N, CA, C and O of each residue as an XYZ file, in Angstrom:
420
protein
N      32.613    -59.038      1.610
C      31.674    -59.987      1.261
C      31.567    -61.470      1.551
O      30.500    -62.034      1.791
N      32.611    -61.989      1.515
C      32.523    -63.432      1.320
C      32.871    -64.146      3.141
O      33.114    -65.312      3.451
N      32.771    -62.980      3.988
C      32.714    -63.354      5.381
C      31.097    -63.346      6.168
O      30.526    -63.865      7.127
N      30.852    -62.457      5.128
C      29.068    -61.881      5.862
C      28.149    -63.083      4.858
O      27.023    -63.500      5.131
N      28.837    -63.404      3.873
C      27.884    -64.617      3.362
C      28.037    -66.016      4.285
O      27.070    -66.673      4.670
N      29.339    -66.317      4.544
C      29.439    -67.330      5.569
C      29.160    -67.482      6.640
O      28.927    -68.428      7.392
N      29.201    -66.343      6.679
C      28.213    -66.179      8.612
C      26.807    -66.551      8.124
O      26.110    -67.505      8.471
N      26.599    -65.758      7.403
C      24.618    -66.309      7.293
C      24.305    -67.186      6.907
O      23.238    -67.651      7.307
N      24.942    -67.751      6.094
C      24.767    -69.379      5.484
C      24.895    -70.086      6.591
O      24.138    -71.054      6.672
N      25.697    -69.880      7.562
C      25.890    -71.044      8.486
C      24.983    -70.926      9.491
O      25.132    -71.705     10.432
N      24.077    -70.150      9.537
C      23.187    -69.678     10.555
C      21.811    -69.859     10.350
O      20.976    -69.564     11.206
N      21.471    -70.450      8.974
C      20.263    -70.739      8.674
C      20.173    -71.827      9.284
O      19.016    -72.110      9.595
N      21.165    -72.757      9.663
C      20.266    -74.192     10.249
C      19.746    -73.691     11.820
O      18.796    -74.247     12.371
N      20.479    -72.605     12.430
C      20.134    -72.578     13.316
C      18.830    -71.593     13.965
O      18.284    -71.586     15.068
N      18.629    -70.778     12.709
C      17.266    -69.754     12.703
C      16.384    -71.329     12.301
O      15.493    -71.640     13.092
N      16.569    -71.996     11.452
C      15.790    -73.336     10.798
C      14.939    -73.683     12.397
O      13.753    -73.459     12.638
N      16.033    -74.318     13.385
C      15.563    -75.010     14.634
C      14.773    -74.350     15.437
O      13.788    -74.709     16.083
N      15.401    -73.167     15.312
C      14.280    -72.159     16.226
C      13.068    -71.784     15.952
O      12.199    -71.399     16.733
N      13.017    -71.941     14.501
C      11.676    -71.374     14.094
C      10.994    -72.598     14.011
O      10.312    -72.966     14.968
N      11.094    -73.331     12.913
C      10.012    -74.705     13.001
C      10.130    -75.824     14.039
O       9.348    -76.771     13.960
N      11.376    -75.768     15.347
C      11.299    -76.195     16.481
C      10.234    -76.068     17.009
O       9.441    -76.965     17.295
N      10.106    -74.637     17.226
C       9.212    -74.110     17.986
C       7.987    -74.502     17.831
O       7.182    -74.517     18.762
N       7.687    -74.896     16.526
C       6.244    -74.806     16.112
C       6.296    -76.056     16.084
O       5.171    -76.546     16.180
N       7.396    -77.059     15.962
C       7.072    -78.269     16.275
C       6.442    -78.612     17.684
O       5.493    -79.394     17.747
N       6.981    -78.015     18.827
C       7.018    -78.215     20.022
C       5.284    -77.902     20.363
O       4.499    -78.482     21.114
N       5.122    -76.760     19.476
C       3.513    -76.434     19.678
C       2.583    -77.269     18.930
O       1.376    -77.276     19.173
N       3.027    -77.838     18.196
C       2.252    -79.025     16.874
C       1.557    -78.087     16.196
O       0.355    -78.323     16.070
N       1.990    -77.053     15.707
C       1.314    -75.913     14.495
C       1.948    -76.819     13.216
O       1.331    -76.732     12.154
N       3.171    -77.704     13.258
C       3.435    -78.188     12.081
C       3.691    -79.750     11.962
O       4.141    -80.287     12.974
N       3.504    -80.391     11.061
C       2.984    -81.747     11.023
C       4.520    -82.252     11.094
O       4.565    -83.386     10.618
N       5.553    -81.894     11.439
C       7.013    -82.467     11.388
C       7.222    -82.469     12.996
O       7.049    -81.525     13.767
N       7.707    -83.997     13.335
C       8.131    -84.189     14.937
C       9.445    -83.447     14.923
O      10.142    -83.195     13.940
N       9.716    -83.060     16.532
C      10.839    -82.486     16.797
C      12.187    -83.111     16.505
O      13.229    -82.559     16.151
N      11.849    -84.787     16.804
C      13.150    -85.445     16.046
C      13.652    -84.995     14.369
O      14.761    -84.643     13.968
N      12.479    -85.154     13.694
C      12.801    -85.380     12.384
C      13.533    -83.310     11.944
O      14.469    -83.019     11.199
N      12.957    -82.693     12.466
C      13.230    -81.170     13.035
C      14.693    -80.977     12.972
O      15.200    -80.369     12.030
N      15.680    -81.676     14.339
C      16.705    -81.911     14.688
C      17.526    -82.285     12.959
O      18.363    -81.731     12.246
N      16.668    -83.553     12.901
C      17.741    -84.156     11.932
C      17.900    -83.470     10.962
O      18.948    -83.298     10.339
N      16.497    -82.866     10.693
C      16.985    -82.133      8.909
C      18.031    -80.944      9.100
O      18.951    -80.751      8.305
N      17.769    -80.061     10.383
C      18.923    -79.461     10.995
C      20.357    -80.123     10.729
O      21.277    -79.529     10.167
N      20.422    -81.453     11.217
C      22.076    -81.603     11.397
C      22.725    -81.857      9.596
O      23.784    -81.530      9.060
N      21.398    -82.642      9.051
C      21.701    -82.865      7.513
C      21.929    -81.568      6.973
O      23.039    -81.480      6.448
N      21.371    -80.728      6.939
C      21.609    -79.112      6.233
C      22.971    -78.447      6.879
O      23.733    -77.745      6.213
N      23.166    -78.755      8.226
C      24.107    -78.155      8.530
C      25.267    -78.598      7.787
O      25.874    -77.818      7.054
N      25.733    -80.252      7.988
C      26.472    -80.740      6.954
C      26.611    -80.267      5.345
O      27.616    -79.925      4.722
N      25.136    -80.389      4.896
C      25.353    -79.923      3.702
C      26.141    -78.384      3.077
O      26.808    -78.188      2.061
N      25.752    -77.550      4.088
C      25.916    -76.187      3.999
C      27.331    -75.872      4.360
O      27.968    -74.966      3.824
N      27.796    -76.663      5.297
C      29.275    -76.868      5.651
C      30.263    -77.076      4.379
O      31.033    -76.266      3.862
N      29.990    -78.422      4.047
C      30.424    -78.627      2.782
C      30.500    -77.511      1.171
O      31.440    -77.296      0.406
N      29.249    -77.074      1.168
C      28.989    -76.068      0.425
C      30.035    -74.680      0.133
O      30.457    -74.167     -0.903
N      30.267    -74.271      2.067
C      30.923    -72.804      2.412
C      32.474    -73.679      2.134
O      33.257    -72.866      1.644
N      33.047    -74.867      2.274
C      34.196    -75.221      2.422
C      34.603    -75.454      0.652
O      35.743    -75.604      0.213
N      33.803    -75.439      0.149
C      34.137    -75.597     -1.224
C      34.051    -74.245     -2.112
O      34.664    -74.118     -3.172
N      33.291    -73.344     -1.601
C      33.163    -71.498     -1.794
C      34.438    -70.742     -1.475
O      34.782    -69.826     -2.222
N      34.983    -70.987     -0.675
C      35.965    -70.547      0.271
C      37.589    -71.313     -0.288
O      38.690    -70.776     -0.412
N      37.257    -72.424     -0.481
C      38.383    -73.212     -1.052
C      38.704    -72.413     -2.931
O      39.784    -72.073     -3.415
N      37.457    -72.354     -3.493
C      37.766    -71.417     -4.366
C      38.070    -70.495     -4.410
O      38.991    -70.192     -5.168
N      37.570    -69.751     -3.771
C      38.209    -68.301     -3.453
C      39.778    -68.275     -3.285
O      40.543    -67.489     -3.843
N      40.087    -69.221     -2.465
C      41.669    -69.370     -1.990
C      42.603    -69.437     -3.461
O      43.611    -68.964     -3.986
N      41.377    -70.469     -3.717
C      42.709    -71.143     -5.241
C      42.735    -70.167     -6.580
O      43.102    -70.408     -7.730
N      42.085    -68.714     -5.841
C      41.457    -67.841     -7.106
C      42.735    -66.998     -6.867
O      43.465    -66.569     -7.762
N      42.891    -66.834     -5.642
C      43.851    -65.513     -4.812
C      45.361    -66.804     -4.922
O      46.410    -66.224     -5.201
N      45.470    -67.930     -4.789
C      46.773    -68.409     -4.319
C      46.745    -68.704     -3.206
O      47.789    -69.281     -2.900
N      45.840    -68.575     -2.136
C      46.291    -68.628     -1.324
C      46.695    -69.996     -0.640
O      45.863    -70.211      0.241
N      47.519    -70.881     -0.685
C      47.421    -72.080      0.187
C      47.736    -71.993      1.975
O      48.517    -72.835      2.420
N      47.331    -71.326      2.615
C      47.528    -71.161      3.874
C      46.928    -72.187      4.680
O      47.502    -72.696      5.642
N      45.652    -72.523      4.252
C      44.753    -74.146      4.882
C      44.396    -73.183      6.005
O      43.274    -73.681      6.087
N      44.363    -72.006      7.172
C      44.381    -72.047      8.014
C      42.689    -71.500      8.881
O      42.216    -71.364     10.009
N      42.254    -71.324      7.223
C      40.890    -70.671      7.074
C      39.978    -72.514      7.425
O      38.803    -72.417      7.780
N      40.375    -73.518      7.343
C      39.657    -74.491      7.481
C      39.306    -74.767      9.022
O      38.245    -75.285      9.371
N      40.367    -74.342      9.946
C      40.109    -74.374     10.976
C      39.202    -73.349     11.943
O      38.582    -73.569     12.983
N      39.358    -72.360     11.299
C      38.033    -71.102     11.566
C      36.466    -71.545     11.023
O      35.435    -71.383     11.676
N      36.543    -72.015      9.951
C      35.804    -72.783      9.488
C      34.608    -73.968     10.387
O      33.429    -73.802     10.699
N      35.499    -75.097     10.581
C      35.317    -75.747     11.340
C      35.315    -75.317     13.019
O      34.803    -76.218     13.682
N      35.618    -74.541     13.566
C      35.377    -74.003     14.960
C      34.516    -73.443     14.459
O      33.708    -74.335     14.716
N      33.801    -72.573     13.835
C      32.606    -71.621     14.299
C      31.628    -72.864     13.361
O      30.536    -72.723     13.911
N      31.420    -73.992     12.258
C      30.515    -74.701     12.469
C      30.595    -75.876     13.933
O      29.727    -76.744     14.027
N      31.175    -75.816     14.483
C      30.751    -76.651     15.544
C      30.310    -75.974     16.794
O      29.987    -76.556     17.829
N      30.332    -74.449     16.563
C      30.034    -73.407     17.805
C      28.376    -73.990     17.230
O      27.568    -74.619     17.913
N      28.226    -73.588     15.911
C      26.874    -73.710     15.520
C      25.878    -74.760     15.704
O      24.677    -74.503     15.796
N      26.435    -76.122     15.768
C      26.415    -76.863     15.928
C      26.391    -77.487     17.355
O      25.697    -78.476     17.591
N      26.944    -77.058     18.031
C      26.468    -76.604     19.463
C      25.539    -76.094     20.124
O      25.072    -76.622     21.133
N      25.147    -74.985     19.633
C      24.097    -74.306     19.625
C      22.908    -74.715     19.327
O      21.870    -74.430     19.924
N      23.064    -75.557     18.168
C      21.482    -76.003     17.693
C      21.564    -77.325     18.762
O      20.384    -77.638     18.921
N      22.182    -77.997     19.350
C      21.679    -78.983     20.154
C      21.216    -78.395     21.363
O      20.132    -78.707     21.856
N      22.215    -77.309     22.013
C      21.306    -76.825     22.905
C      19.987    -76.406     22.894
O      19.125    -76.738     23.708
N      19.783    -75.247     21.404
C      18.336    -75.355     21.259
C      17.555    -76.185     21.163
O      16.420    -75.960     21.583
N      17.907    -77.576     20.517
C      16.874    -78.857     20.131
C      17.123    -79.322     21.759
O      15.984    -79.690     22.047
N      17.752    -79.474     22.700
C      17.750    -79.880     23.864
C      16.510    -79.298     24.617
O      15.424    -79.842     24.813
N      17.070    -77.689     25.100
C      15.591    -77.236     25.649
C      14.166    -77.034     25.062
O      13.262    -76.823     25.871
N      13.825    -77.085     23.499
C      12.840    -77.689     22.717
C      12.612    -79.269     23.291
O      11.539    -79.638     23.767
N      13.273    -79.749     23.222
C      12.771    -81.028     23.668
C      12.245    -81.297     25.191
O      11.233    -81.958     25.428
N      13.199    -80.601     26.351
C      12.971    -80.348     27.627
C      11.503    -79.740     27.533
O      10.539    -80.397     27.928
N      11.374    -78.551     27.035
C       9.743    -77.765     26.985
C       8.805    -78.828     26.864
O       8.128    -79.196     27.824
N       8.701    -79.545     25.279
C       8.038    -80.753     24.759
C       7.466    -81.957     25.784
O       6.337    -82.445     25.828
N       8.840    -82.307     26.719
C       8.524    -83.266     27.178
C       7.920    -82.722     28.852
O       7.157    -83.544     29.359
N       8.103    -81.875     29.420
C       7.883    -81.638     30.931
C       6.572    -80.495     31.019
O       5.829    -80.244     31.968
N       6.607    -80.031     29.900
C       5.270    -78.877     29.692
C       3.862    -79.542     29.630
O       3.292    -80.308     28.852
N       3.438    -78.669     31.241
C       1.852    -79.486     30.818
C       1.058    -77.839     30.511
O       1.408    -76.716     30.874
N      -0.144    -78.310     29.681
C      -0.603    -77.151     28.906
C      -2.003    -77.336     30.095
O      -2.679    -78.170     30.697
N      -1.804    -75.874     29.873
C      -3.167    -75.732     31.119
C      -4.528    -75.697     30.095
O      -4.759    -75.605     28.890
N      -5.309    -75.838     31.437
C      -6.906    -76.092     30.662
C      -7.449    -74.925     30.939
O      -7.303    -74.387     32.036
N      -8.202    -74.361     29.869
C      -9.447    -73.338     30.119
C     -10.347    -73.727     30.914
O     -10.797    -74.855     31.114
N     -10.833    -71.779     31.798
C     -11.875    -72.361     32.668
C     -13.018    -71.867     31.772
O     -13.090    -70.922     30.987
N     -13.882    -72.812     32.146
C     -15.040    -71.883     31.616
C     -16.092    -71.784     32.622
O     -17.093    -71.102     32.404
């Protein structure tokens, strides 16, 4: 149960960036793409802290003082941040270089 919770929780900022970032590029929401990226980064840091506390509490309950899970958590979070940055970069490039087509009358 713990692994599924952590993976789902760490995927939330990536899903937010994909959905709301795409809407920001299409200008269907009042948020700018930069603000969406900032919200994504701050929520990733908040979720990292919450997941860290959750797993630390579980490790203390079973008296597991290994600490190797911290390396895995930061590696997984680093991969998530890298994926979010790639998604943000693609969205920014689309917004910057996409020329809207005009409707023919």
